N, CA, C and O atoms as a MOPAC input file, in Angstrom:
PM7 MOZYME 1SCF
protein

 N    185.88300 1   143.45500 1    41.51800 1
 C    186.52400 1   144.47300 1    40.73000 1
 C    186.88500 1   143.90200 1    39.37000 1
 O    187.26900 1   142.73800 1    39.25200 1
 N    186.75900 1   144.71500 1    38.36700 1
 C    187.07200 1   144.33200 1    36.99600 1
 C    188.23300 1   145.19000 1    36.53300 1
 O    188.29200 1   146.38000 1    36.84000 1
 N    189.16100 1   144.58900 1    35.79200 1
 C    190.34200 1   145.30900 1    35.32900 1
 C    190.24700 1   145.54900 1    33.83300 1
 O    189.87300 1   144.65000 1    33.08000 1
 N    190.58400 1   146.75600 1    33.39900 1
 C    190.67100 1   147.11200 1    31.98500 1
 C    192.08000 1   147.59900 1    31.72100 1
 O    192.66300 1   148.30400 1    32.54500 1
 N    192.63500 1   147.22300 1    30.56700 1
 C    193.96200 1   147.68500 1    30.17700 1
 C    193.84800 1   148.52900 1    28.91600 1
 O    192.94000 1   148.33600 1    28.10800 1
 N    194.76700 1   149.45500 1    28.75800 1
 C    194.79200 1   150.32100 1    27.57900 1
 C    196.09300 1   150.11000 1    26.83000 1
 O    196.98300 1   149.40400 1    27.30500 1
 N    196.20600 1   150.72100 1    25.66100 1
 C    197.42700 1   150.61800 1    24.86400 1
 C    198.62900 1   151.16800 1    25.61600 1
 O    199.75500 1   150.72100 1    25.39500 1
 N    198.40800 1   152.11200 1    26.48200 1
 C    199.51700 1   152.72600 1    27.21700 1
 C    199.97200 1   151.84000 1    28.37800 1
 O    200.79600 1   152.26400 1    29.18800 1
 N    199.45600 1   150.63700 1    28.46500 1
 C    199.74400 1   149.65100 1    29.50400 1
 C    199.32300 1   150.12300 1    30.88800 1
 O    199.77500 1   149.57400 1    31.89400 1
 N    198.47000 1   151.12500 1    30.95000 1
 C    197.86500 1   151.48800 1    32.22200 1
 C    196.76200 1   150.48800 1    32.51500 1
 O    196.16700 1   149.92100 1    31.59800 1
 N    196.49500 1   150.27600 1    33.77900 1
 C    195.41100 1   149.39100 1    34.16600 1
 C    194.45800 1   150.16100 1    35.05300 1
 O    194.88000 1   150.93800 1    35.91000 1
 N    193.16300 1   149.94000 1    34.84400 1
 C    192.13300 1   150.61800 1    35.60100 1
 C    191.19500 1   149.58500 1    36.18700 1
 O    190.84300 1   148.60200 1    35.53500 1
 N    190.80000 1   149.81600 1    37.41600 1
 C    189.88000 1   148.89300 1    38.06900 1
 C    188.58200 1   149.61500 1    38.39500 1
 O    188.57400 1   150.75500 1    38.86000 1
 N    187.48700 1   148.91200 1    38.13600 1
 C    186.17300 1   149.40600 1    38.49800 1
 C    185.51500 1   148.37800 1    39.39500 1
 O    185.85100 1   147.19400 1    39.35400 1
 N    184.59200 1   148.82900 1    40.19000 1
 C    183.78800 1   147.90700 1    40.98900 1
 C    182.49100 1   147.70400 1    40.22900 1
 O    181.71800 1   148.64400 1    40.04200 1
 N    182.25000 1   146.46500 1    39.78700 1
 C    181.07100 1   146.18100 1    38.97300 1
 C    180.64900 1   144.73300 1    39.17900 1
 O    181.46000 1   143.88100 1    39.54300 1
 N    179.39600 1   144.47400 1    38.94600 1
 C    178.87700 1   143.11500 1    38.98200 1
 C    179.30100 1   142.41500 1    37.68700 1
 O    178.98700 1   142.88400 1    36.59300 1
 N    180.00000 1   141.31500 1    37.81300 1
 C    180.55500 1   140.60400 1    36.65500 1
 C    179.47600 1   140.21200 1    35.64600 1
 O    179.64800 1   140.43500 1    34.44800 1
 N    178.38600 1   139.64200 1    36.10300 1
 C    177.33400 1   139.18700 1    35.18000 1
 C    176.64500 1   140.36900 1    34.50200 1
 O    176.35000 1   140.30800 1    33.30800 1
 N    176.38800 1   141.43600 1    35.24500 1
 C    175.75400 1   142.61900 1    34.64800 1
 C    176.67800 1   143.25600 1    33.61000 1
 O    176.23500 1   143.62700 1    32.52300 1
 N    177.95100 1   143.38000 1    33.94700 1
 C    178.89900 1   143.97400 1    33.01100 1
 C    179.04100 1   143.10500 1    31.75800 1
 O    179.11600 1   143.62400 1    30.64500 1
 N    179.07700 1   141.81600 1    31.93700 1
 C    179.15500 1   140.89900 1    30.80200 1
 C    177.94000 1   141.08000 1    29.88800 1
 O    178.08500 1   141.11000 1    28.66600 1
 N    176.74300 1   141.19900 1    30.47400 1
 C    175.53200 1   141.38900 1    29.68300 1
 C    175.57500 1   142.70600 1    28.91600 1
 O    175.18000 1   142.75900 1    27.75100 1
 N    176.05200 1   143.77000 1    29.56000 1
 C    176.17300 1   145.07300 1    28.90300 1
 C    177.10100 1   144.96600 1    27.69700 1
 O    176.76400 1   145.43400 1    26.60900 1
 N    178.25900 1   144.35800 1    27.88400 1
 C    179.20900 1   144.21700 1    26.77400 1
 C    178.63300 1   143.36600 1    25.64800 1
 O    178.81200 1   143.69200 1    24.47500 1
 N    177.95300 1   142.29200 1    25.98600 1
 C    177.31500 1   141.44800 1    24.96600 1
 C    176.27800 1   142.25600 1    24.19400 1
 O    176.22600 1   142.19000 1    22.96600 1
 N    175.44700 1   143.02400 1    24.91400 1
 C    174.41300 1   143.82600 1    24.24700 1
 C    175.02600 1   144.82400 1    23.27400 1
 O    174.58600 1   144.92900 1    22.12900 1
 N    176.03700 1   145.55600 1    23.72500 1
 C    176.63600 1   146.59100 1    22.87100 1
 C    177.39000 1   145.98800 1    21.69500 1
 O    177.29600 1   146.49300 1    20.57600 1
 N    178.13000 1   144.92400 1    21.93100 1
 C    178.86400 1   144.28500 1    20.83400 1
 C    177.91400 1   143.63700 1    19.82600 1
 O    178.13600 1   143.72500 1    18.61800 1
 N    176.86500 1   142.99200 1    20.31400 1
 C    175.88300 1   142.37300 1    19.42400 1
 C    175.22400 1   143.42100 1    18.53300 1
 O    175.08700 1   143.21700 1    17.32700 1
 N    174.81500 1   144.55000 1    19.12900 1
 C    174.22000 1   145.61700 1    18.32300 1
 C    175.21900 1   146.16500 1    17.31600 1
 O    174.86200 1   146.43800 1    16.17100 1
 N    176.45400 1   146.32400 1    17.73100 1
 C    177.48000 1   146.81600 1    16.81800 1
 C    177.64000 1   145.93000 1    15.60800 1
 O    177.79100 1   146.42000 1    14.48800 1
 N    177.60800 1   144.63400 1    15.82200 1
 C    177.72500 1   143.68100 1    14.71300 1
 C    176.45400 1   143.69200 1    13.86100 1
 O    176.53400 1   143.71800 1    12.63300 1
 N    175.28100 1   143.67300 1    14.50600 1
 C    174.00800 1   143.62700 1    13.76900 1
 C    173.80500 1   144.84000 1    12.87100 1
 O    173.38400 1   144.70700 1    11.72200 1
 N    174.10400 1   146.01600 1    13.39800 1
 C    173.78500 1   147.23900 1    12.67200 1
 C    174.96400 1   147.79200 1    11.87200 1
 O    174.89700 1   148.91100 1    11.36200 1
 N    176.01900 1   147.02900 1    11.76400 1
 C    177.19500 1   147.48500 1    11.03400 1
 C    177.03600 1   147.33300 1     9.52400 1
 O    177.87400 1   147.81700 1     8.76300 1
 N    176.00100 1   146.68500 1     9.09600 1
 C    175.64200 1   146.57400 1     7.67300 1
 C    176.79600 1   146.07900 1     6.79900 1
 O    176.96800 1   146.55600 1     5.67700 1
 N    177.58100 1   145.13700 1     7.29900 1
 C    178.65500 1   144.55600 1     6.50800 1
 C    179.80700 1   145.48800 1     6.22700 1
 O    180.61800 1   145.21600 1     5.34200 1
 N    179.90000 1   146.57700 1     6.95800 1
 C    180.96300 1   147.54700 1     6.67800 1
 C    182.27800 1   147.17600 1     7.36700 1
 O    183.29500 1   147.83900 1     7.16300 1
 N    182.25800 1   146.13600 1     8.16800 1
 C    183.44100 1   145.46300 1     8.70000 1
 C    184.29100 1   146.22300 1     9.70500 1
 O    185.40500 1   145.78300 1     9.98900 1
 N    183.84200 1   147.30900 1    10.24300 1
 C    184.66100 1   147.97300 1    11.24800 1
 C    183.88300 1   148.11800 1    12.53700 1
 O    182.82300 1   148.74100 1    12.58500 1
 N    184.43600 1   147.52900 1    13.57200 1
 C    183.85000 1   147.58000 1    14.90300 1
 C    185.01000 1   147.74800 1    15.86900 1
 O    185.99200 1   147.00900 1    15.79400 1
 N    184.90700 1   148.69700 1    16.76100 1
 C    185.98200 1   148.93300 1    17.71400 1
 C    185.46400 1   148.94500 1    19.13200 1
 O    184.29500 1   149.24200 1    19.37600 1
 N    186.33500 1   148.62200 1    20.06000 1
 C    186.01800 1   148.69100 1    21.48000 1
 C    187.24300 1   149.26100 1    22.18700 1
 O    188.37800 1   148.94700 1    21.82800 1
 N    187.01400 1   150.07400 1    23.16200 1
 C    188.12200 1   150.67300 1    23.88900 1
 C    187.65900 1   151.31300 1    25.17800 1
 O    186.47800 1   151.27100 1    25.52300 1
 N    188.60100 1   151.90200 1    25.88000 1
 C    188.25800 1   152.57800 1    27.12700 1
 C    189.27700 1   153.65500 1    27.43300 1
 O    190.41000 1   153.60600 1    26.95400 1
 N    188.87500 1   154.62100 1    28.22800 1
 C    189.76800 1   155.65300 1    28.74300 1
 C    189.16200 1   156.24000 1    30.00200 1
 O    187.96600 1   156.09100 1    30.25600 1
 N    189.98700 1   156.90400 1    30.78300 1
 C    189.48800 1   157.52600 1    32.00400 1
 C    188.90200 1   158.88800 1    31.67900 1
 O    189.30500 1   159.55300 1    30.72500 1
 N    187.95100 1   159.27700 1    32.49300 1
 C    187.29300 1   160.55900 1    32.36100 1
 C    187.48800 1   161.32800 1    33.66500 1
 O    187.85400 1   160.75600 1    34.69200 1
 N    187.24000 1   162.61300 1    33.60300 1
 C    187.28300 1   163.41500 1    34.81800 1
 C    186.29000 1   162.83600 1    35.82300 1
 O    185.37200 1   162.10600 1    35.45100 1
 N    186.47800 1   163.16100 1    37.06700 1
 C    185.58700 1   162.71800 1    38.14400 1
 C    185.70600 1   161.21800 1    38.42000 1
 O    184.77000 1   160.61300 1    38.94300 1
 N    186.84600 1   160.61100 1    38.07600 1
 C    187.09300 1   159.22700 1    38.45500 1
 C    186.23000 1   158.18800 1    37.77700 1
 O    185.83700 1   157.20600 1    38.40800 1
 N    185.92600 1   158.38200 1    36.50500 1
 C    185.10400 1   157.42800 1    35.77100 1
 C    185.91900 1   156.78100 1    34.65400 1
 O    186.82200 1   157.39900 1    34.09000 1
 N    185.58800 1   155.53900 1    34.34700 1
 C    186.15700 1   154.84300 1    33.19800 1
 C    185.07000 1   154.76200 1    32.13900 1
 O    183.97300 1   154.27300 1    32.40900 1
 N    185.36900 1   155.24300 1    30.92700 1
 C    184.41800 1   155.14900 1    29.81500 1
 C    184.83900 1   153.99200 1    28.92100 1
 O    185.98600 1   153.91800 1    28.48000 1
 N    183.89900 1   153.09100 1    28.66100 1
 C    184.09200 1   151.96500 1    27.75000 1
 C    183.16900 1   152.21700 1    26.56100 1
 O    182.00300 1   152.57300 1    26.73600 1
 N    183.70200 1   152.02800 1    25.33600 1
 C    182.88100 1   152.31200 1    24.16500 1
 C    182.95400 1   151.18800 1    23.14500 1
 O    183.93200 1   150.44500 1    23.06800 1
 N    181.88500 1   151.09100 1    22.36300 1
 C    181.81900 1   150.20700 1    21.19800 1
 C    181.43000 1   151.10100 1    20.03000 1
 O    180.37500 1   151.73500 1    20.05000 1
 N    182.28600 1   151.15000 1    19.01100 1
 C    182.06800 1   152.01100 1    17.84900 1
 C    181.87400 1   151.15900 1    16.60200 1
 O    182.56400 1   150.15800 1    16.41000 1
 N    180.93200 1   151.56100 1    15.76000 1
 C    180.71700 1   150.85300 1    14.49800 1
 C    180.65700 1   151.84600 1    13.34400 1
 O    180.56800 1   153.05600 1    13.54900 1
 N    180.70800 1   151.32000 1    12.15100 1
 C    180.61800 1   152.14300 1    10.94600 1
 C    179.31900 1   151.84100 1    10.21100 1
 O    179.26200 1   151.88500 1     8.98200 1
 N    178.28500 1   151.53700 1    10.97200 1
 C    177.01200 1   151.12300 1    10.40400 1
 C    176.11200 1   152.24400 1     9.95100 1
 O    176.57400 1   153.31900 1     9.56900 1
 N    174.82800 1   151.98400 1     9.99900 1
 C    173.82300 1   152.88100 1     9.42800 1
 C    173.62400 1   154.16000 1    10.22000 1
 O    173.12200 1   155.14300 1     9.67500 1
 N    174.00100 1   154.17500 1    11.48700 1
 C    173.82600 1   155.36700 1    12.29800 1
 C    172.38800 1   155.59700 1    12.70900 1
 O    171.49200 1   154.84300 1    12.32600 1
 N    172.17100 1   156.64400 1    13.49200 1
 C    170.86200 1   156.95800 1    14.04400 1
 C    170.53900 1   158.41400 1    13.71100 1
 O    171.34100 1   159.30500 1    13.99100 1
 N    169.38500 1   158.65800 1    13.12400 1
 C    169.01000 1   160.04700 1    12.82900 1
 C    168.86600 1   160.86000 1    14.11900 1
 O    168.36500 1   160.33600 1    15.11400 1
 N    169.28900 1   162.11800 1    14.12200 1
 C    169.21600 1   162.94400 1    15.33700 1
 C    167.81600 1   163.01900 1    15.94000 1
 O    167.67200 1   163.03900 1    17.16200 1
 N    166.79300 1   163.06000 1    15.10400 1
 C    165.42600 1   163.18100 1    15.61500 1
 C    164.92500 1   161.90800 1    16.30500 1
 O    163.85500 1   161.92100 1    16.91300 1
 N    165.68000 1   160.81500 1    16.22000 1
 C    165.28000 1   159.54900 1    16.85700 1
 C    166.17700 1   159.15700 1    18.01800 1
 O    165.97200 1   158.11300 1    18.63800 1
 N    167.16900 1   159.98500 1    18.31800 1
 C    168.11800 1   159.65500 1    19.39100 1
 C    167.42400 1   159.47200 1    20.74700 1
 O    167.85300 1   158.63800 1    21.54400 1
 N    166.37100 1   160.22700 1    21.01800 1
 C    165.69500 1   160.11900 1    22.30500 1
 C    164.95000 1   158.79700 1    22.46900 1
 O    164.50800 1   158.48900 1    23.57600 1
 N    164.79600 1   158.01000 1    21.41600 1
 C    164.09900 1   156.73100 1    21.47200 1
 C    165.02500 1   155.55200 1    21.73300 1
 O    164.55300 1   154.45500 1    22.03400 1
 N    166.30500 1   155.75200 1    21.62700 1
 C    167.25100 1   154.64500 1    21.52500 1
 C    167.27900 1   153.72100 1    22.75500 1
 O    167.50700 1   152.52100 1    22.60700 1
 N    167.05500 1   154.25100 1    23.95100 1
 C    167.09500 1   153.42400 1    25.16000 1
 C    165.69600 1   153.09100 1    25.67800 1
 O    165.54500 1   152.71100 1    26.83900 1
 N    164.66300 1   153.23000 1    24.82500 1
 C    163.28200 1   152.96200 1    25.20700 1
 C    162.97800 1   151.47600 1    25.04900 1
 O    163.31200 1   150.86400 1    24.03400 1
 N    162.34200 1   150.90800 1    26.06500 1
 C    161.98600 1   149.49200 1    26.06500 1
 C    161.08900 1   149.15500 1    24.87400 1
 O    160.12500 1   149.86800 1    24.59600 1
 N    161.40400 1   148.07900 1    24.18100 1
 C    160.67600 1   147.53700 1    23.03000 1
 C    160.66700 1   148.47300 1    21.81400 1
 O    159.81600 1   148.33700 1    20.93500 1
 N    161.59300 1   149.40400 1    21.76400 1
 C    161.65300 1   150.33000 1    20.63000 1
 C    162.83000 1   149.93000 1    19.75100 1
 O    163.97800 1   149.95000 1    20.19500 1
 N    162.54800 1   149.57200 1    18.52400 1
 C    163.59300 1   149.29500 1    17.54200 1
 C    163.45200 1   150.31100 1    16.43100 1
 O    162.39300 1   150.42200 1    15.81400 1
 N    164.49400 1   151.03800 1    16.17800 1
 C    164.40100 1   152.12000 1    15.20900 1
 C    164.21000 1   151.63800 1    13.78700 1
 O    163.63300 1   152.34800 1    12.96400 1
 N    164.68900 1   150.43700 1    13.48700 1
 C    164.53100 1   149.93200 1    12.12000 1
 C    163.59200 1   148.73600 1    12.06800 1
 O    163.69000 1   147.91700 1    11.15400 1
 N    162.68400 1   148.61800 1    13.03100 1
 C    161.76500 1   147.48000 1    13.06200 1
 C    161.03600 1   147.36000 1    11.72800 1
 O    160.53500 1   148.34300 1    11.18100 1
 N    160.99100 1   146.16000 1    11.23100 1
 C    160.30900 1   145.92900 1     9.96500 1
 C    161.17400 1   146.13700 1     8.74000 1
 O    160.70200 1   145.96700 1     7.61600 1
 N    162.42200 1   146.50000 1     8.93300 1
 C    163.28500 1   146.73100 1     7.78100 1
 C    164.65200 1   146.13400 1     7.98100 1
 O    165.14800 1   146.08400 1     9.10600 1
 N    165.25700 1   145.68900 1     6.93300 1
 C    166.63200 1   145.22600 1     6.96800 1
 C    166.84100 1   143.80900 1     7.44300 1
 O    167.97200 1   143.32400 1     7.40600 1
 N    165.80400 1   143.11700 1     7.88800 1
 C    165.94300 1   141.73900 1     8.31400 1
 C    166.79600 1   141.54800 1     9.55900 1
 O    167.32000 1   140.45500 1     9.77300 1
 N    166.95000 1   142.57100 1    10.38100 1
 C    167.73600 1   142.46200 1    11.60400 1
 C    166.82200 1   142.02700 1    12.73600 1
 O    165.81500 1   142.67200 1    13.02600 1
 N    167.19200 1   140.91900 1    13.37100 1
 C    166.37200 1   140.37300 1    14.44400 1
 C    166.60600 1   141.11600 1    15.74400 1
 O    167.66200 1   141.71000 1    15.96100 1
 N    165.59900 1   141.07000 1    16.60500 1
 C    165.71500 1   141.65600 1    17.92700 1
 C    164.36300 1   142.05100 1    18.46600 1
 O    163.39600 1   142.20600 1    17.72000 1
 N    164.30900 1   142.21300 1    19.79500 1
 C    163.04200 1   142.53900 1    20.44600 1
 C    162.98000 1   143.98200 1    20.92400 1
 O    161.91600 1   144.45500 1    21.32300 1
 N    164.10900 1   144.68700 1    20.88900 1
 C    164.10400 1   146.07000 1    21.33800 1
 C    164.26900 1   146.23700 1    22.83300 1
 O    163.86900 1   147.26100 1    23.38600 1
 N    164.85800 1   145.24000 1    23.50700 1
 C    165.04900 1   145.36900 1    24.96000 1
 C    166.50800 1   145.53300 1    25.36700 1
 O    166.78400 1   145.93900 1    26.49600 1
 N    167.44200 1   145.23000 1    24.48200 1
 C    168.85600 1   145.20700 1    24.83700 1
 C    169.39400 1   146.51700 1    25.38600 1
 O    170.06400 1   146.52000 1    26.41900 1
 N    169.11600 1   147.63100 1    24.71600 1
 C    169.65800 1   148.91200 1    25.16700 1
 C    168.96500 1   149.42800 1    26.42300 1
 O    169.59900 1   150.07700 1    27.25500 1
 N    167.67200 1   149.14700 1    26.56900 1
 C    167.00100 1   149.57200 1    27.80000 1
 C    167.52600 1   148.77000 1    28.99400 1
 O    167.67400 1   149.31400 1    30.08800 1
 N    167.80500 1   147.49800 1    28.79100 1
 C    168.40300 1   146.67500 1    29.84900 1
 C    169.81600 1   147.16900 1    30.15300 1
 O    170.21800 1   147.25200 1    31.31300 1
 N    170.56100 1   147.49600 1    29.10200 1
 C    171.91300 1   148.01500 1    29.28500 1
 C    171.89900 1   149.24800 1    30.17500 1
 O    172.68500 1   149.34300 1    31.11800 1
 N    171.01900 1   150.18700 1    29.88400 1
 C    170.92300 1   151.41200 1    30.69800 1
 C    170.60500 1   151.07400 1    32.15900 1
 O    171.24000 1   151.59500 1    33.07600 1
 N    169.63300 1   150.21300 1    32.36200 1
 C    169.23500 1   149.84400 1    33.72700 1
 C    170.39800 1   149.20600 1    34.48700 1
 O    170.64800 1   149.56000 1    35.63900 1
 N    171.10600 1   148.27700 1    33.85900 1
 C    172.21700 1   147.59300 1    34.52400 1
 C    173.33900 1   148.56400 1    34.87500 1
 O    173.87400 1   148.51500 1    35.98200 1
 N    173.69700 1   149.44000 1    33.94800 1
 C    174.77800 1   150.39100 1    34.20200 1
 C    174.37900 1   151.36500 1    35.30500 1
 O    175.18800 1   151.65700 1    36.18600 1
 N    173.16300 1   151.86800 1    35.27300 1
 C    172.71600 1   152.79700 1    36.31000 1
 C    172.67700 1   152.12700 1    37.67800 1
 O    172.97700 1   152.77200 1    38.68200 1
 N    172.30900 1   150.83200 1    37.74300 1
 C    172.31600 1   150.09600 1    39.00600 1
 C    173.72500 1   149.94900 1    39.57500 1
 O    173.89100 1   149.77400 1    40.78200 1
 N    174.73900 1   150.01800 1    38.71100 1
 C    176.12500 1   149.92300 1    39.16700 1
 C    176.74800 1   151.30500 1    39.37200 1
 O    177.96100 1   151.41400 1    39.55100 1
 N    175.93400 1   152.35400 1    39.34600 1
 C    176.42100 1   153.69700 1    39.62300 1
 C    177.00500 1   154.42700 1    38.43100 1
 O    177.76000 1   155.38500 1    38.59600 1
 N    176.66100 1   153.98300 1    37.23000 1
 C    177.22200 1   154.59200 1    36.02900 1
 C    176.18900 1   155.25400 1    35.15400 1
 O    175.04200 1   155.46100 1    35.55100 1
 N    176.62600 1   155.58500 1    33.94300 1
 C    175.73900 1   156.18400 1    32.95000 1
 C    176.07100 1   155.59100 1    31.58100 1
 O    177.12900 1   154.99400 1    31.38300 1
 N    175.15300 1   155.76900 1    30.65600 1
 C    175.29200 1   155.20500 1    29.31500 1
 C    174.82300 1   156.24400 1    28.30300 1
 O    173.97000 1   157.07600 1    28.61000 1
 N    175.38000 1   156.19400 1    27.10000 1
 C    174.97400 1   157.14200 1    26.07600 1
 C    175.39100 1   156.68900 1    24.69600 1
 O    175.96900 1   155.61700 1    24.51600 1
 N    175.08400 1   157.53500 1    23.72300 1
 C    175.39800 1   157.22300 1    22.32700 1
 C    175.68300 1   158.52000 1    21.58600 1
 O    175.09900 1   159.56500 1    21.87200 1
 N    176.59200 1   158.42500 1    20.62900 1
 C    176.86600 1   159.48800 1    19.67200 1
 C    176.75000 1   158.83000 1    18.30100 1
 O    177.29900 1   157.74900 1    18.08500 1
 N    176.04600 1   159.46700 1    17.38200 1
 C    175.80800 1   158.81400 1    16.10400 1
 C    175.60400 1   159.82300 1    14.98700 1
 O    175.16200 1   160.95000 1    15.21000 1
 N    175.93900 1   159.38600 1    13.78000 1
 C    175.69400 1   160.16300 1    12.57100 1
 C    175.12800 1   159.20800 1    11.52600 1
 O    175.70300 1   158.14800 1    11.28000 1
 N    174.00200 1   159.57500 1    10.90900 1
 C    173.42800 1   158.70700 1     9.87100 1
 C    174.45200 1   158.39800 1     8.78000 1
 O    175.18800 1   159.27500 1     8.32700 1
 N    174.47800 1   157.14800 1     8.37700 1
 C    175.36500 1   156.62800 1     7.32600 1
 C    176.84600 1   156.68600 1     7.67400 1
 O    177.68700 1   156.43500 1     6.81000 1
 N    177.18300 1   157.00900 1     8.91500 1
 C    178.59500 1   157.04400 1     9.31800 1
 C    178.87900 1   156.13400 1    10.49800 1
 O    180.02300 1   155.72400 1    10.69900 1
 N    177.86100 1   155.81100 1    11.28100 1
 C    178.07100 1   154.90700 1    12.39400 1
 C    177.68900 1   155.49200 1    13.73600 1
 O    177.21900 1   156.62500 1    13.84300 1
 N    177.90900 1   154.67200 1    14.76400 1
 C    177.52700 1   155.03100 1    16.12500 1
 C    178.61800 1   154.63800 1    17.10100 1
 O    179.38800 1   153.70900 1    16.85800 1
 N    178.66900 1   155.35600 1    18.20400 1
 C    179.54200 1   155.02000 1    19.32500 1
 C    178.65600 1   154.93400 1    20.55800 1
 O    178.15000 1   155.94700 1    21.04200 1
 N    178.47300 1   153.72900 1    21.05900 1
 C    177.74000 1   153.51800 1    22.30000 1
 C    178.76500 1   153.41800 1    23.41800 1
 O    179.79800 1   152.77000 1    23.25700 1
 N    178.48700 1   154.05400 1    24.54900 1
 C    179.44700 1   154.06600 1    25.64000 1
 C    178.74200 1   153.92800 1    26.97900 1
 O    177.55400 1   154.21500 1    27.12300 1
 N    179.52000 1   153.47900 1    27.94500 1
 C    179.05400 1   153.52300 1    29.32900 1
 C    180.22600 1   153.95200 1    30.19300 1
 O    181.38900 1   153.75200 1    29.84400 1
 N    179.89200 1   154.54400 1    31.32400 1
 C    180.89900 1   154.96100 1    32.29900 1
 C    180.57200 1   154.33500 1    33.64200 1
 O    179.41800 1   154.28100 1    34.06600 1
 N    181.63100 1   153.86100 1    34.30300 1
 C    181.51600 1   153.32300 1    35.65400 1
 C    182.62800 1   153.91100 1    36.50500 1
 O    183.70000 1   154.23500 1    35.99400 1
 N    182.37600 1   154.05200 1    37.80900 1
 C    183.38700 1   154.65500 1    38.68600 1
 C    184.63900 1   153.77800 1    38.81700 1
 O    184.55500 1   152.55700 1    38.94600 1
 N    185.78700 1   154.43200 1    38.78000 1
 C    187.04700 1   153.74300 1    39.06900 1
 C    187.10900 1   153.42900 1    40.55400 1
 O    186.54300 1   154.16100 1    41.36700 1
 N    187.79200 1   152.35000 1    40.91700 1
 C    188.01400 1   152.03300 1    42.32100 1
 C    188.80000 1   153.17400 1    42.94300 1
 O    189.85100 1   153.54800 1    42.42300 1
 N    188.33000 1   153.72100 1    44.01400 1
 C    188.94800 1   154.86000 1    44.70600 1
 C    189.05300 1   156.09700 1    43.82000 1
 O    189.75700 1   157.04300 1    44.17100 1
 N    188.36700 1   156.10800 1    42.67700 1
 C    188.34400 1   157.26700 1    41.80900 1
 C    189.63000 1   157.55300 1    41.06200 1
 O    189.76400 1   158.61200 1    40.44900 1
 N    190.59100 1   156.61800 1    41.10200 1
 C    191.86900 1   156.85200 1    40.43400 1
 C    192.30800 1   155.61300 1    39.67700 1
 O    191.82000 1   154.51100 1    39.92900 1
 N    193.22600 1   155.80000 1    38.75200 1
 C    193.81900 1   154.68700 1    38.01700 1
 C    194.69200 1   153.87600 1    38.96600 1
 O    195.33200 1   154.42400 1    39.86400 1
 N    194.70700 1   152.56900 1    38.75400 1
 C    195.54200 1   151.67100 1    39.54400 1
 C    196.60600 1   151.08700 1    38.62200 1
 O    196.31600 1   150.16800 1    37.85600 1
 N    197.79200 1   151.58800 1    38.67900 1
 C    198.86200 1   151.11900 1    37.79200 1
 C    199.54500 1   149.89200 1    38.39900 1
 O    199.66400 1   149.76700 1    39.61800 1
 N    199.98900 1   148.99500 1    37.52300 1
 C    200.78100 1   147.85300 1    37.96300 1
 C    200.03800 1   146.81700 1    38.77100 1
 O    200.64300 1   146.17000 1    39.62600 1
 N    198.75200 1   146.63000 1    38.53900 1
 C    197.97200 1   145.63900 1    39.26900 1
 C    198.26800 1   144.26600 1    38.69200 1
 O    198.21600 1   144.08000 1    37.47600 1
 N    198.57500 1   143.31100 1    39.54100 1
 C    198.87000 1   141.96900 1    39.03400 1
 C    197.57100 1   141.23500 1    38.74300 1
 O    196.51000 1   141.59800 1    39.25000 1
 N    197.66900 1   140.19800 1    37.91900 1
 C    196.47900 1   139.42600 1    37.56600 1
 C    195.83800 1   138.78300 1    38.79200 1
 O    194.62600 1   138.56400 1    38.79200 1
 N    196.58700 1   138.48000 1    39.80900 1
 C    196.05700 1   137.83200 1    40.99100 1
 C    195.19300 1   138.78000 1    41.83500 1
 O    194.38100 1   138.32400 1    42.64000 1
 N    195.36200 1   140.08000 1    41.65600 1
 C    194.63600 1   141.03700 1    42.49500 1
 C    193.32400 1   141.50400 1    41.92000 1
 O    192.54500 1   142.13700 1    42.63300 1
 N    193.04700 1   141.22600 1    40.68100 1
 C    191.81200 1   141.71400 1    40.08800 1
 C    191.16100 1   140.61700 1    39.25100 1
 O    191.77500 1   139.59900 1    38.92900 1
 N    189.91800 1   140.85500 1    38.91700 1
 C    189.16600 1   139.86300 1    38.16500 1
 C    189.00500 1   140.35000 1    36.73800 1
 O    188.57000 1   141.47700 1    36.50200 1
 N    189.35500 1   139.50400 1    35.79500 1
 C    189.19200 1   139.85000 1    34.37500 1
 C    187.78900 1   139.48300 1    33.93100 1
 O    187.24200 1   138.48400 1    34.39700 1
 N    187.18700 1   140.27200 1    33.03500 1
 C    185.83800 1   139.92400 1    32.52300 1
 C    185.84900 1   138.54600 1    31.88200 1
 O    186.86200 1   138.10600 1    31.33700 1
 N    184.71900 1   137.87900 1    31.95500 1
 C    184.59100 1   136.59700 1    31.28300 1
 C    184.10100 1   135.59800 1    32.17300 1
 O    183.92900 1   134.44600 1    31.77500 1

């Protein structure tokens, strides 16, 4: 189980594979930094959703994704800006992210506006479908 905390000091636990979740977070944070185009704002957070899910998001103020290309974003070996901007990558990170999250019973998505930025998110089921308040550090595993 992995524990997430929010500003409201609530704690939420999800059942997830530590290594897979770590890879997902690395992929999303790395993309957020790469495509932020020096605009210096990157955020990460989480909140609960209906149906007992925890949504974790990474938001940037980068170049964004045109609406007509949104359906390509999780395609293996597809880089939307390949050949431009000097940004390195092979185009596998987001497709791997989707596969890992789906294997853990979750879903992944993106909301984006060109020249305004993107919010990549994933959802995973909460343990027992509810928030777990007051969980001590000894009872749950922190990412890392």
